[in-house]
C-alpha positions in Angstrom: 0.0 0.0 0.0 2.8 2.4 0.8 4.5 1.5 -2.5 1.5 1.5 -4.8 -0.4 4.6 -3.7 2.3 7.2 -4.6 2.7 5.5 -8.0 -1.1 5.1 -8.8 -2.3 8.4 -7.4 -0.8 10.7 -10.1 -2.1 8.3 -12.8 -5.6 8.5 -11.4 -5.4 12.3 -11.2 -4.4 12.4 -14.9 -7.5 10.4 -15.8 -9.6 12.8 -13.7 -10.4 10.6 -10.8 -10.8 12.5 -7.5 -8.4 11.7 -4.7 -11.2 10.7 -2.3 -12.8 8.4 -4.9 -9.4 6.8 -5.6 -8.8 6.2 -1.9 -12.2 4.6 -1.4 -11.7 2.3 -4.4 -8.2 1.4 -3.3 -9.2 0.6 0.3 -12.2 -1.4 -0.9 -10.1 -3.5 -3.3 -7.4 -4.0 -0.6 -10.1 -5.3 1.8 -11.4 -7.7 -0.8 -7.8 -8.9 -1.3 -7.3 -9.5 2.4 -10.3 -11.8 2.5 -9.8 -13.8 -0.7 -7.1 -16.3 -1.7 -4.2 -16.6 -2.4 -3.3 -13.6 -0.2 -6.3 -14.0 2.2 -4.7 -14.0 5.6 -7.7 -12.7 7.5 -9.9 -15.8 7.3 -7.0 -18.0 8.6 -6.4 -15.6 11.5 -10.1 -15.5 12.4 -10.3 -19.3 12.3 -8.4 -19.6 15.6 -10.3 -16.9 17.5 -12.7 -18.4 20.0 
């Protein structure tokens, strides 16, 4: 996230995407990525919580 946002934000601004909209889309996609395979670590961590 620290690496991709500075690279993608100027590109998004060039295409006319507002910074808030870009941030919301990025956070939404990152949360989906945290829940789905192959990088989905969140379900594995929640499995052991009792």
